[in-house]
Each structure stands twice: as structure tokens, then as C-alpha cells.
N, C-alpha and C positions, 0 to 999 in steps of 0.2 A: 647187232649190238647198240645202242639207243644211245642218240644224241641231243642236244638241247640246243637250241638258236633262239638268240632275242636280236629281234631287229626292229631297230629306231631310227626314224626319218624327221632330219631339222628341216624346216623349208628357211633358207638363208637366199631369197629376194626370188624376183620374179624366174621360175622353170630353174631354178638352183637348190639344190638340195644335199645336206650332210647325212652322209650313212654310216651310222654305228652297229654293228654285228659284232657279237659274242658269240661266241659255240662253247657249249661244255659236254662231257661227258656223260655218262649214267650216272657217277657221284657226285656229277656238279662240279667238278674240278675244271678251272678254266682250260681250256688248249689254243684258242684262240680268238683277238679281238683284231678286227678289221677295221679303218675308219677310211671312208670314199666322198669325195666331191664328186656331184655331178652338177652340169651345166646345160641350158639350154630343151633342158627335159624334162617328160611329164612325171608325176608322182609314183604313175605304176609304174613307170620302163626303170625308174630310180630302184623303188623295191623289188621288182624282177631278178632287174642285173645284181643286186645285194646281194639278194638271195642266191642267184648263182654263184657269185665267188665264194659263199660261205657251207655250198655243197663242195666246192670243188679242194675247200681246204680241209673238208673232212675223207682221211686217208683212207678208207676202208667200206668195203664195199658191201651189200645186204645190210646196210642202217636201216634205221628207224630213227625218225627225227620226228621233234615236240617241236613248233613254231609259235613264237608271240612275235607280235607284228602290231606297231600301229599304222598301218599302210591299210587304213577302210579298204581300198577296192581292190587290195591284195589278197587281203581279207574276205573277202565278199566270194572274190574268184575262186580261190583256193577252197571255199569251205561249200560252191556249187550255190552260192546264191545267186550269181550272175549269169544274166540271159548271154552277155558276152565271152567269148573264151576266145582270146584270139593268140596270134602268135605266139608273144610271149609265153604263154600256158603252154604249150605245143611243144615246144624249147624245152620248159622245165619237167613237164611229162617226160617227152625225150630224152632227156639228162638223168632222170631218176630212173630211169626203167634199164637203161643202159647199165646202170650199175647197182642192181638190183634194192634201189633204196625204196623207203616210200615215209610221204608225210604224214605219221597217226593220228596227229593233237595241234588243232591252230586254237588260236586263242588272240584275243585282241588287247593290245595295252592300251 
């Protein structure tokens, strides 16, 4: 089954971000809207953590995901354009693998 995740983070101060995540099914019907606030974190941390929440909201194993994000560093890491793939990337990979999920397409908002 296919799902679409639209992720947008907005800077709300020094090391403070507001995440808005929308999850849609294959027919683009809205399934979930998630609003989160992160304080005293980096942009990449807020990007990964909000993506984890979106993936957890998808109650179907073996799903494929199309991701649209405005988080540049996250976009670069997931596209393989970064030399740094740290702990958060590994956690994402383990989370997806455990549920048989795959991020097929990634685009930048």
C-alpha cells in the first residue's frame, strides 16, 4: 500500500522548530495531521523525529512512502547526497526495515 507524507518544519526561534506533517493514502485522502514542537534541537533532529512520528502513524506494514519535505539536510541524507549518515538515519532504516516499509520517492518542498 502506498502513502504520502508531506513534512514542513518552521523555525520558531533559536533551536526551536514547529513541525507540520500530513499523511495521505494512495488516493490522497488525508489520514493524519500531526503538529509538533521541538525545543533546543537542531533542524535535522526535528526533521527525523517528526518523520518517525509520521511513520508510526501509518498502521500498515509493508507500505511504500513518497516523502515531500522542506528539511534540506534530511532530504540530502535520504537521497544519499551526504557523507554523513548518522544515528538518526540508522534508526530510520531500522524502523522501516522492521515494518517492511520503504521510502520510494523523496522530493524537496
